Backbone as a chain_set.jsonl record, in Angstrom:
{"seq": "METIIRDIVHQREKNKPFIIGIDGLGGAGKTTCAKCLQHALISKGMKVVLLHMDDFIHPKRIRYNHEKADWHCYYYLQWRYDYILKNILKPIQLGEEIHCTVEIYDKFQDNYFLKQLDIDNQTILIIEGVFIQRPLLRDYFHYVIYLHVSKEKRLKRVLKRDTYIGDWSMILEKYENRYFPAEDIYVSQCCPDEKADYVVGKV", "coords": {"N": [[120.668, 42.582, 80.669], [120.116, 44.898, 82.136], [122.35, 46.494, 81.667], [122.025, 47.112, 78.965], [119.616, 48.569, 79.075], [120.443, 50.771, 80.598], [122.267, 51.895, 78.796], [120.502, 52.648, 76.743], [118.807, 54.522, 78.023], [120.718, 56.459, 78.594], [121.633, 57.243, 76.039], [119.405, 58.034, 74.657], [117.599, 60.682, 73.193], [115.633, 63.404, 74.357], [112.225, 63.889, 73.459], [112.36, 62.733, 70.942], [111.885, 59.996, 68.749], [113.305, 56.773, 69.433], [115.233, 54.358, 67.962], [115.708, 50.967, 68.187], [117.588, 48.169, 67.237], [117.382, 44.659, 66.962], [119.54, 42.319, 66.172], [120.737, 39.346, 64.525], [121.524, 36.0, 63.521], [119.613, 33.329, 61.901], [117.59, 31.679, 64.244], [118.836, 32.696, 66.474], [117.548, 33.868, 68.592], [116.226, 36.304, 68.473], [113.541, 37.298, 68.487], [112.625, 36.542, 71.034], [114.444, 37.958, 72.655], [113.782, 40.581, 71.887], [111.13, 40.813, 72.826], [111.539, 40.508, 75.572], [113.099, 42.777, 76.108], [111.29, 44.752, 75.365], [109.258, 44.407, 77.325], [110.75, 44.972, 79.621], [111.422, 47.675, 79.257], [108.882, 48.849, 79.123], [108.044, 48.329, 81.708], [109.47, 50.207, 83.05], [108.161, 52.47, 82.541], [108.204, 53.413, 79.928], [107.201, 54.141, 76.553], [106.697, 51.757, 74.122], [107.1, 50.31, 70.929], [106.985, 47.367, 69.06], [108.318, 45.896, 66.213], [108.609, 43.446, 63.615], [110.953, 42.326, 61.261], [110.101, 40.335, 59.577], [107.481, 40.955, 59.255], [107.429, 42.413, 57.036], [107.912, 41.187, 54.516], [108.302, 40.133, 51.094], [105.715, 38.745, 48.952], [105.387, 35.212, 48.152], [105.745, 34.778, 45.398], [107.632, 36.595, 44.667], [109.817, 36.433, 46.481], [110.622, 33.847, 46.139], [112.171, 33.205, 43.58], [112.576, 31.299, 40.886], [114.51, 31.465, 39.009], [116.738, 32.298, 40.207], [119.336, 31.529, 42.603], [118.581, 29.931, 45.743], [119.735, 31.121, 48.064], [120.354, 33.642, 47.082], [117.829, 34.733, 46.564], [116.858, 34.868, 49.179], [118.623, 36.669, 50.416], [118.525, 38.988, 48.841], [115.898, 39.38, 47.878], [113.944, 38.966, 49.772], [112.843, 40.869, 51.633], [110.831, 43.848, 52.002], [112.353, 46.375, 51.71], [112.285, 48.997, 50.645], [109.693, 49.762, 51.249], [109.679, 49.773, 54.07], [111.598, 51.737, 54.583], [110.444, 54.024, 53.361], [107.964, 54.34, 54.699], [108.411, 54.125, 57.436], [111.174, 54.266, 58.591], [112.556, 56.476, 57.317], [110.71, 58.701, 57.661], [110.804, 58.895, 60.504], [113.495, 59.52, 60.895], [113.483, 62.052, 59.811], [112.214, 63.422, 61.737], [109.49, 63.195, 61.964], [106.283, 62.336, 63.292], [104.558, 59.191, 63.338], [101.469, 58.17, 62.314], [99.584, 56.069, 61.096], [98.258, 53.5, 58.871], [99.906, 50.439, 58.248], [101.171, 47.961, 55.975], [101.112, 44.621, 56.81], [102.627, 41.492, 56.617], [100.951, 38.438, 56.066], [101.676, 35.284, 56.683], [100.245, 32.964, 56.391], [98.215, 33.431, 54.582], [99.603, 34.531, 52.527], [99.528, 37.232, 51.84], [98.674, 40.686, 52.573], [97.673, 42.458, 55.532], [96.154, 45.329, 57.091], [97.551, 47.361, 59.63], [97.341, 49.473, 62.411], [99.745, 51.94, 63.095], [101.427, 53.742, 65.477], [103.7, 56.075, 66.279], [105.114, 58.297, 68.276], [106.925, 61.205, 69.494], [107.822, 60.297, 71.903], [108.25, 57.646, 71.761], [109.841, 54.465, 71.91], [111.097, 52.518, 69.448], [111.375, 49.186, 68.655], [112.975, 47.064, 66.453], [113.185, 43.892, 65.228], [115.161, 41.449, 63.576], [116.818, 39.564, 60.976], [119.825, 40.558, 59.28], [119.709, 43.355, 59.614], [121.726, 45.179, 59.85], [122.8, 45.741, 57.416], [124.169, 47.986, 54.946], [122.117, 49.589, 53.825], [120.273, 49.975, 55.856], [121.477, 50.418, 58.382], [122.205, 53.016, 59.416], [119.866, 54.132, 60.283], [119.223, 53.153, 62.716], [119.457, 53.788, 66.166], [120.578, 52.33, 68.175], [121.964, 49.159, 68.318], [121.609, 45.759, 69.034], [123.399, 42.799, 68.921], [122.994, 39.363, 68.583], [125.084, 36.866, 69.235], [125.387, 33.705, 68.332], [126.322, 30.323, 68.098], [126.485, 28.401, 65.029], [125.842, 25.704, 65.335], [124.288, 25.63, 67.68], [122.165, 27.258, 66.921], [121.125, 25.781, 64.801], [120.13, 23.515, 66.106], [118.017, 24.701, 67.451], [116.336, 25.649, 65.353], [115.641, 23.309, 64.07], [113.84, 22.243, 65.817], [111.993, 24.267, 65.911], [111.113, 25.12, 63.309], [109.128, 23.444, 62.084], [107.138, 23.764, 60.262], [108.258, 23.754, 57.788], [108.783, 21.139, 57.168], [109.946, 17.757, 57.605], [112.883, 16.795, 59.564], [115.037, 16.488, 57.709], [114.191, 18.057, 55.562], [114.075, 20.602, 56.67], [116.786, 20.983, 57.296], [117.894, 20.897, 54.722], [116.765, 23.188, 53.572], [117.897, 25.225, 55.123], [120.61, 24.87, 54.57], [120.711, 25.408, 51.851], [119.406, 27.858, 51.452], [119.304, 29.7, 53.736], [121.752, 29.609, 55.377], [123.96, 30.132, 53.482], [123.345, 32.788, 52.699], [123.495, 34.069, 55.161], [126.217, 33.755, 55.69], [127.307, 35.456, 53.759], [126.329, 37.905, 54.676], [127.607, 38.151, 57.198], [130.315, 38.216, 56.429], [130.424, 40.469, 54.752], [129.177, 42.579, 56.125], [129.928, 42.533, 58.802], [128.485, 42.248, 61.393], [128.75, 41.829, 64.198], [130.795, 43.523, 64.877], [129.859, 46.047, 64.255], [127.681, 46.443, 65.842], [126.176, 47.988, 68.742], [126.023, 46.665, 71.11], [126.939, 43.442, 72.005], [125.709, 40.239, 72.47], [126.698, 37.239, 73.894], [129.169, 36.747, 72.664], [132.418, 35.665, 73.233]], "CA": [[119.584, 43.462, 80.229], [120.216, 46.189, 82.816], [123.36, 47.291, 80.963], [121.392, 47.599, 77.737], [118.642, 49.603, 79.437], [121.207, 51.967, 80.977], [122.769, 52.485, 77.549], [119.383, 53.267, 76.032], [118.406, 55.719, 78.77], [121.794, 57.447, 78.467], [121.785, 57.711, 74.663], [118.133, 58.503, 74.103], [117.332, 62.113, 73.237], [114.257, 63.731, 74.715], [111.319, 64.355, 72.401], [112.68, 62.12, 69.656], [111.795, 58.529, 68.774], [114.593, 56.08, 69.551], [115.071, 53.09, 67.247], [116.6, 49.891, 68.621], [117.581, 46.994, 66.385], [117.824, 43.374, 67.507], [120.107, 41.613, 65.025], [121.246, 38.011, 64.801], [121.225, 35.066, 62.442], [118.443, 32.5, 62.128], [117.61, 30.864, 65.447], [119.668, 33.303, 67.521], [116.712, 34.278, 69.715], [115.923, 37.731, 68.313], [112.175, 37.608, 68.907], [112.587, 36.419, 72.495], [115.188, 39.096, 73.198], [113.014, 41.801, 71.636], [109.983, 40.838, 73.727], [112.055, 40.743, 76.927], [113.487, 44.184, 76.187], [110.047, 45.527, 75.333], [108.618, 44.329, 78.638], [111.602, 45.655, 80.593], [111.296, 49.121, 79.055], [107.522, 49.234, 79.513], [107.981, 48.292, 83.173], [110.105, 51.435, 83.533], [107.313, 53.585, 82.176], [108.476, 53.899, 78.579], [106.294, 53.733, 75.487], [107.489, 50.903, 73.232], [106.464, 49.617, 69.811], [107.833, 46.287, 68.548], [108.057, 45.435, 64.853], [109.433, 42.335, 63.159], [111.272, 42.448, 59.843], [109.298, 39.365, 58.829], [106.194, 41.57, 58.941], [107.597, 43.207, 55.819], [108.536, 40.402, 53.452], [107.589, 40.06, 49.826], [104.971, 37.494, 48.748], [106.192, 34.082, 47.676], [106.057, 34.871, 43.968], [108.814, 37.45, 44.526], [110.967, 35.98, 47.265], [111.051, 32.555, 45.6], [112.378, 33.364, 42.138], [113.227, 30.048, 40.506], [115.628, 31.757, 38.117], [117.854, 32.673, 41.07], [119.668, 30.589, 43.676], [117.794, 30.151, 46.956], [120.392, 32.079, 48.957], [120.239, 34.964, 46.451], [116.459, 35.187, 46.814], [116.716, 35.202, 50.599], [119.415, 37.842, 50.79], [118.228, 40.165, 48.032], [114.501, 39.523, 47.469], [113.029, 38.559, 50.841], [112.203, 41.93, 52.409], [110.354, 45.076, 51.352], [113.142, 47.441, 52.317], [111.796, 50.298, 50.18], [108.466, 50.067, 51.985], [110.056, 50.096, 55.449], [112.284, 53.03, 54.569], [109.52, 55.102, 52.998], [106.831, 54.506, 55.606], [108.762, 54.08, 58.855], [112.497, 54.721, 59.002], [112.87, 57.826, 56.838], [109.93, 59.718, 58.38], [111.319, 59.059, 61.861], [114.765, 60.238, 60.792], [113.159, 63.45, 59.499], [111.564, 64.017, 62.894], [108.037, 63.123, 61.834], [105.534, 61.3, 63.995], [103.866, 58.269, 62.436], [100.116, 57.761, 62.707], [99.036, 55.576, 59.829], [98.184, 52.051, 58.77], [100.978, 49.846, 57.454], [100.885, 46.623, 55.469], [101.787, 43.557, 57.549], [102.523, 40.241, 55.867], [100.286, 37.272, 56.658], [102.345, 34.143, 56.057], [99.289, 31.892, 56.119], [97.444, 33.807, 53.392], [100.551, 35.068, 51.545], [99.148, 38.581, 51.43], [98.886, 41.686, 53.609], [96.563, 43.11, 56.222], [96.528, 46.655, 57.569], [97.685, 47.502, 61.078], [97.596, 50.848, 62.82], [101.069, 52.16, 63.676], [101.531, 55.062, 66.097], [105.023, 56.333, 66.848], [105.279, 59.722, 68.535], [108.277, 61.595, 69.893], [108.183, 59.638, 73.159], [108.234, 56.203, 71.514], [110.999, 53.636, 71.582], [110.739, 51.517, 68.444], [112.264, 48.029, 68.557], [112.818, 46.281, 65.223], [114.022, 42.695, 65.289], [115.228, 40.705, 62.333], [118.136, 39.265, 60.439], [120.405, 41.435, 58.245], [119.308, 44.756, 59.771], [122.876, 46.071, 59.822], [123.306, 45.975, 56.073], [124.341, 49.435, 54.779], [120.861, 50.249, 53.491], [119.45, 50.192, 57.042], [122.178, 50.592, 59.659], [122.254, 54.384, 59.935], [118.566, 54.527, 60.829], [119.122, 52.631, 64.078], [120.238, 54.505, 67.166], [121.249, 51.361, 69.057], [121.765, 47.804, 67.795], [122.069, 44.612, 69.818], [123.645, 41.632, 68.064], [123.022, 38.098, 69.315], [126.105, 35.99, 68.653], [125.09, 32.323, 68.719], [126.982, 29.411, 67.168], [125.623, 27.754, 64.038], [125.386, 24.427, 65.886], [123.197, 25.885, 68.619], [121.035, 27.794, 66.162], [120.544, 24.694, 64.022], [119.324, 22.711, 67.025], [116.779, 25.432, 67.732], [115.429, 25.742, 64.197], [115.124, 21.973, 63.769], [112.669, 22.07, 66.676], [111.041, 25.365, 65.709], [110.617, 25.344, 61.945], [108.5, 22.217, 61.594], [106.247, 24.099, 59.144], [108.995, 23.465, 56.553], [108.685, 19.705, 56.922], [110.691, 16.951, 58.57], [114.249, 17.232, 59.896], [115.878, 16.572, 56.512], [113.719, 19.174, 54.745], [114.516, 21.825, 57.348], [118.231, 21.083, 57.114], [118.157, 21.219, 53.321], [116.42, 24.588, 53.313], [118.894, 26.086, 55.763], [121.894, 24.747, 53.882], [120.617, 25.978, 50.503], [118.828, 29.209, 51.411], [119.597, 30.603, 54.843], [123.15, 29.673, 55.798], [124.831, 30.858, 52.546], [123.046, 34.221, 52.783], [124.041, 34.538, 56.436], [127.673, 33.842, 55.541], [127.578, 36.682, 53.011], [126.048, 39.029, 55.576], [128.659, 38.246, 58.209], [131.586, 38.593, 55.8], [130.344, 41.8, 54.152], [128.644, 43.617, 57.019], [130.578, 42.441, 60.125], [127.47, 42.744, 62.326], [129.174, 41.842, 65.598], [131.683, 44.663, 65.068], [129.117, 47.297, 64.09], [126.632, 46.554, 66.856], [126.5, 48.736, 69.956], [126.128, 45.707, 72.211], [126.947, 42.064, 71.509], [125.369, 39.23, 73.47], [127.113, 35.868, 73.634], [130.506, 36.577, 72.093], [133.459, 35.632, 74.268]], "C": [[119.683, 44.844, 80.864], [121.244, 47.091, 82.148], [122.775, 47.901, 79.698], [120.419, 48.728, 78.047], [119.348, 50.889, 79.848], [121.75, 52.675, 79.747], [121.664, 53.252, 76.826], [118.954, 54.561, 76.711], [119.438, 56.825, 78.596], [121.838, 58.055, 77.069], [120.522, 58.34, 74.08], [117.979, 60.011, 74.277], [115.869, 62.355, 73.575], [113.496, 64.23, 73.492], [111.726, 63.895, 71.009], [112.472, 60.611, 69.762], [113.192, 57.92, 68.798], [114.418, 54.691, 68.956], [116.149, 52.102, 67.672], [116.469, 48.727, 67.647], [118.065, 45.77, 67.138], [118.241, 42.522, 66.321], [120.623, 40.247, 65.467], [120.835, 37.093, 63.67], [120.044, 34.17, 62.826], [118.57, 31.619, 63.356], [118.427, 31.435, 66.582], [118.86, 33.721, 68.742], [116.296, 35.738, 69.664], [114.539, 38.093, 68.843], [112.045, 37.553, 70.418], [113.274, 37.596, 73.155], [114.388, 40.38, 73.056], [111.831, 41.915, 72.592], [110.421, 41.098, 75.169], [112.433, 42.208, 77.116], [112.255, 45.082, 76.193], [109.383, 45.553, 76.708], [109.424, 45.072, 79.695], [111.466, 47.171, 80.478], [109.912, 49.622, 79.45], [107.396, 49.279, 81.034], [108.625, 49.515, 83.811], [109.367, 52.678, 83.042], [107.517, 54.139, 80.785], [107.447, 53.357, 77.59], [107.094, 52.993, 74.432], [106.6, 50.293, 72.154], [107.448, 48.584, 69.278], [107.371, 45.893, 67.152], [109.033, 44.323, 64.495], [109.716, 42.51, 61.669], [110.445, 41.48, 59.003], [107.852, 39.818, 58.636], [106.219, 42.233, 57.57], [108.327, 42.421, 54.731], [107.661, 40.418, 52.201], [106.755, 38.775, 49.767], [105.845, 36.438, 48.092], [106.6, 34.215, 46.22], [107.287, 35.743, 43.704], [110.007, 36.852, 45.246], [111.423, 34.567, 46.91], [111.081, 32.652, 44.079], [113.192, 32.172, 41.651], [114.347, 30.242, 39.489], [116.884, 32.124, 38.898], [118.104, 31.574, 42.104], [118.865, 30.941, 44.931], [118.416, 31.21, 47.86], [120.29, 33.499, 48.406], [118.851, 35.546, 46.718], [116.288, 35.634, 48.262], [117.436, 36.504, 50.933], [118.95, 39.106, 50.076], [116.743, 40.409, 47.757], [113.492, 39.286, 48.591], [112.202, 39.718, 51.412], [111.848, 43.16, 51.584], [111.074, 46.284, 51.96], [112.643, 48.823, 51.902], [110.556, 50.725, 50.96], [108.778, 50.493, 53.42], [110.705, 51.47, 55.516], [111.299, 54.172, 54.343], [108.496, 55.386, 54.089], [107.196, 54.577, 57.082], [110.096, 54.771, 59.143], [112.819, 56.145, 58.561], [112.017, 58.905, 57.509], [110.43, 59.961, 59.802], [112.622, 59.843, 61.839], [114.548, 61.725, 60.518], [112.421, 64.15, 60.641], [110.053, 63.983, 62.857], [107.454, 62.051, 62.755], [104.812, 60.431, 62.966], [102.523, 57.89, 63.042], [99.416, 57.325, 61.426], [98.857, 54.064, 59.91], [99.32, 51.562, 57.878], [100.582, 48.429, 57.054], [101.748, 45.596, 56.196], [101.559, 42.236, 56.815], [101.863, 39.142, 56.693], [100.841, 36.027, 55.968], [101.382, 33.002, 55.725], [98.477, 32.163, 54.85], [98.333, 34.293, 52.252], [100.051, 36.389, 50.959], [99.267, 39.501, 52.641], [97.577, 42.122, 54.253], [97.069, 44.438, 56.779], [96.535, 46.695, 59.094], [97.999, 48.96, 61.395], [98.964, 50.948, 63.49], [101.136, 53.588, 64.19], [102.881, 55.187, 66.786], [105.158, 57.839, 67.02], [106.688, 59.986, 69.058], [108.716, 60.996, 71.222], [108.383, 58.132, 72.984], [109.628, 55.63, 71.323], [110.507, 52.557, 70.623], [111.795, 50.421, 68.429], [111.947, 47.301, 67.259], [113.747, 45.087, 65.31], [113.997, 41.981, 63.948], [116.655, 40.498, 61.872], [118.519, 40.322, 59.401], [120.085, 42.909, 58.438], [120.493, 45.715, 59.833], [123.508, 46.172, 58.437], [123.291, 47.482, 55.824], [123.056, 50.203, 54.5], [120.085, 50.693, 54.727], [120.198, 50.722, 58.255], [122.089, 51.997, 60.239], [120.925, 54.861, 60.515], [118.375, 54.05, 62.269], [120.013, 53.437, 65.017], [121.054, 53.551, 68.037], [120.925, 49.966, 68.541], [122.387, 46.776, 68.73], [122.244, 43.445, 68.858], [123.758, 40.388, 68.932], [123.965, 37.139, 68.606], [125.889, 34.574, 69.195], [125.691, 31.399, 67.667], [125.985, 28.783, 66.204], [125.052, 26.447, 64.587], [124.189, 24.623, 66.819], [121.962, 26.402, 67.897], [120.331, 26.691, 65.376], [119.68, 23.795, 64.898], [117.976, 23.381, 67.304], [115.815, 25.388, 66.554], [114.888, 24.374, 63.793], [113.894, 21.656, 64.62], [111.569, 23.078, 66.342], [110.347, 25.346, 64.351], [109.986, 24.097, 61.33], [107.501, 22.485, 60.463], [106.918, 23.807, 57.801], [108.83, 22.001, 56.163], [109.447, 18.93, 57.978], [112.118, 17.478, 58.716], [115.099, 17.431, 58.653], [115.48, 17.744, 55.623], [114.134, 20.511, 55.35], [116.002, 22.043, 57.114], [118.575, 21.485, 55.687], [117.866, 22.689, 53.024], [117.442, 25.525, 53.929], [120.221, 26.041, 55.028], [121.868, 25.404, 52.506], [120.206, 27.443, 50.487], [119.388, 30.133, 52.494], [121.082, 30.722, 55.176], [124.058, 30.389, 54.801], [124.604, 32.369, 52.584], [123.6, 34.81, 54.076], [125.555, 34.68, 56.367], [128.07, 35.112, 54.792], [127.391, 37.9, 53.915], [127.172, 39.224, 56.585], [129.964, 38.734, 57.596], [131.565, 40.022, 55.267], [129.993, 42.897, 55.148], [129.232, 43.605, 58.425], [129.634, 42.893, 61.247], [127.903, 42.779, 63.781], [130.124, 42.993, 65.895], [130.929, 45.99, 65.022], [128.047, 47.501, 65.155], [127.12, 47.368, 68.05], [126.684, 47.808, 71.148], [126.01, 44.305, 71.634], [126.67, 41.117, 72.669], [125.926, 37.89, 73.024], [128.495, 35.676, 73.065], [131.543, 36.664, 73.2], [134.665, 36.416, 73.785]], "O": [[119.376, 45.849, 80.222], [121.05, 48.304, 82.064], [123.007, 49.072, 79.399], [120.404, 49.741, 77.348], [118.905, 51.98, 79.488], [121.704, 53.902, 79.657], [121.877, 54.37, 76.357], [118.76, 55.58, 76.048], [119.08, 57.996, 78.465], [122.057, 59.258, 76.927], [120.588, 59.096, 73.111], [118.198, 60.549, 75.362], [114.983, 61.618, 73.143], [114.048, 64.899, 72.619], [111.471, 64.58, 70.018], [112.849, 60.009, 70.768], [114.139, 58.485, 68.251], [113.554, 53.93, 69.393], [117.344, 52.365, 67.534], [115.358, 48.346, 67.277], [119.05, 45.838, 67.872], [117.398, 42.057, 65.554], [120.907, 40.03, 66.645], [119.889, 37.389, 62.94], [119.539, 34.248, 63.946], [119.551, 30.889, 63.498], [118.692, 30.738, 67.561], [119.426, 33.909, 69.819], [116.04, 36.345, 70.704], [114.384, 39.079, 69.563], [111.419, 38.426, 71.019], [112.75, 38.17, 74.109], [114.318, 41.179, 73.99], [111.558, 42.997, 73.112], [109.751, 41.825, 75.902], [112.13, 42.809, 78.146], [112.191, 46.057, 76.943], [108.993, 46.615, 77.192], [108.854, 45.728, 80.567], [111.403, 47.869, 81.489], [109.781, 50.693, 80.042], [106.729, 50.155, 81.584], [108.362, 49.827, 84.973], [109.884, 53.793, 83.119], [107.046, 55.237, 80.486], [106.9, 52.268, 77.766], [108.064, 53.531, 73.898], [105.496, 49.824, 72.43], [108.62, 48.896, 69.066], [106.198, 45.595, 66.931], [110.148, 44.271, 65.014], [108.804, 42.813, 60.899], [110.124, 41.771, 57.85], [107.081, 39.157, 57.941], [105.177, 42.572, 57.01], [109.252, 42.935, 54.101], [106.459, 40.679, 52.254], [107.065, 37.813, 50.469], [106.907, 36.74, 47.548], [107.699, 33.801, 45.849], [107.908, 35.644, 42.646], [111.097, 36.772, 44.679], [112.496, 34.138, 47.334], [110.148, 32.239, 43.391], [114.375, 32.056, 41.973], [115.052, 29.292, 39.149], [117.966, 32.248, 38.323], [117.209, 30.796, 42.435], [118.516, 32.1, 45.151], [117.72, 32.091, 48.365], [120.155, 34.454, 49.171], [118.722, 36.722, 47.058], [115.653, 36.651, 48.536], [116.902, 37.343, 51.657], [118.983, 40.189, 50.661], [116.361, 41.534, 47.434], [112.288, 39.4, 48.36], [111.003, 39.569, 51.647], [112.503, 43.462, 50.587], [110.461, 47.106, 52.641], [112.586, 49.729, 52.733], [110.39, 51.9, 51.289], [108.207, 51.461, 53.923], [110.398, 52.27, 56.4], [111.327, 55.172, 55.06], [108.194, 56.545, 54.372], [106.394, 55.033, 57.897], [110.13, 55.765, 59.869], [113.31, 56.939, 59.363], [112.557, 59.942, 57.895], [110.475, 61.105, 60.256], [112.832, 60.729, 62.667], [115.344, 62.56, 60.947], [112.051, 65.318, 60.529], [109.398, 64.672, 63.64], [108.057, 60.998, 62.966], [104.497, 60.883, 61.865], [102.456, 57.354, 64.148], [98.745, 58.117, 60.765], [99.253, 53.43, 60.888], [99.652, 52.195, 56.876], [99.764, 47.786, 57.713], [102.975, 45.696, 56.193], [100.433, 41.909, 56.44], [102.182, 38.949, 57.866], [100.516, 35.75, 54.813], [101.68, 32.168, 54.87], [98.101, 31.235, 54.134], [97.861, 34.45, 51.126], [100.139, 36.63, 49.755], [99.897, 39.135, 53.633], [96.525, 42.152, 53.614], [98.275, 44.64, 56.919], [95.654, 46.145, 59.755], [98.818, 49.592, 60.729], [99.299, 50.135, 64.351], [100.926, 54.537, 63.433], [103.162, 54.486, 67.758], [105.299, 58.573, 66.042], [107.536, 59.093, 69.062], [109.865, 61.169, 71.627], [108.656, 57.425, 73.954], [110.48, 56.227, 70.665], [109.61, 51.78, 70.953], [112.976, 50.695, 68.216], [110.794, 46.963, 66.994], [114.96, 45.248, 65.451], [112.968, 41.912, 63.276], [117.579, 41.175, 62.324], [117.661, 40.902, 58.737], [120.187, 43.665, 57.472], [120.301, 46.93, 59.866], [124.639, 46.642, 58.307], [122.484, 48.192, 56.425], [122.929, 51.359, 54.905], [119.329, 51.663, 54.672], [119.606, 51.415, 59.082], [121.913, 52.148, 61.448], [120.879, 55.9, 61.175], [117.46, 54.502, 62.958], [121.168, 53.728, 64.706], [122.097, 53.927, 68.571], [119.758, 49.624, 68.348], [123.534, 46.909, 69.157], [121.346, 43.138, 68.074], [124.523, 40.36, 69.896], [123.674, 36.663, 67.509], [126.171, 34.289, 70.359], [125.58, 31.668, 66.471], [124.801, 28.647, 66.512], [123.893, 26.123, 64.325], [123.209, 23.88, 66.757], [120.839, 26.021, 68.229], [119.103, 26.663, 65.29], [118.61, 23.36, 64.473], [116.94, 22.721, 67.382], [114.625, 25.124, 66.726], [113.794, 24.283, 63.235], [113.017, 20.9, 64.202], [110.38, 22.789, 66.472], [109.134, 25.534, 64.263], [110.28, 23.742, 60.188], [107.066, 21.555, 59.785], [106.237, 23.633, 56.791], [108.747, 21.666, 54.982], [109.581, 19.385, 59.114], [112.506, 18.462, 58.086], [115.809, 18.43, 58.544], [116.34, 18.362, 54.995], [114.499, 21.44, 54.63], [116.43, 23.146, 56.776], [119.452, 22.321, 55.469], [118.624, 23.351, 52.314], [117.815, 26.523, 53.312], [120.885, 27.067, 54.881], [122.892, 25.904, 52.042], [120.617, 28.191, 49.6], [119.886, 31.218, 52.196], [121.61, 31.831, 55.247], [124.875, 31.203, 55.23], [125.558, 33.143, 52.509], [124.116, 35.928, 54.081], [126.115, 35.623, 56.926], [129.051, 35.766, 55.145], [128.213, 38.816, 53.907], [127.634, 40.346, 56.797], [130.646, 39.576, 58.18], [132.58, 40.715, 55.323], [130.467, 44.026, 55.02], [129.056, 44.569, 59.17], [129.958, 43.83, 61.977], [127.477, 43.658, 64.53], [130.25, 43.403, 67.049], [131.323, 46.951, 65.682], [127.562, 48.617, 65.343], [128.317, 47.43, 68.331], [127.416, 48.127, 72.085], [125.091, 44.015, 70.868], [127.317, 41.187, 73.714], [125.663, 37.447, 71.906], [128.965, 34.541, 72.983], [131.551, 37.602, 73.996], [135.662, 36.519, 74.501]]}, "num_chains": 1, "name": "protein.A"}
């Protein structure tokens, strides 16, 4: 973590927001890593905002299109990229401060609630989520950390974590049909471990 913090301090420009991405496949530990980094930076007196890509997903009627394969829906229809670009990433790239309400997805209600978002020129913005190094997004990040974790280890984690899906067999089926194929496409097309500024876990 200290190496990452040194990199951030060295690369960060004064009076400009700095956007950090935490990338990794399902079950890699992105949320945990993002929270640890957030706390570490705050402890050094920095202003930090943490956002999750899963705050910006489409409602079920869009991301579960029964005319498309599950993996296709996950890779191409899951996230509101246009919304993130328009309301967060592009304004920051243009040097604008953000003081507005944004729509955050509520997975229990399958709709959105409004949350105040304040990002000034002293803010470090951390965004964690899968697929954030796809070409549509990569250039908006100043520094990306990629968590390289084996599929076997990730599967063990999600079988314990994702019990909202159902029992063990239902979780496994969903990952094999929806998540893993999309992740394979991402890795082969986007080479996230090569494009990241810092890779955790790769020997």
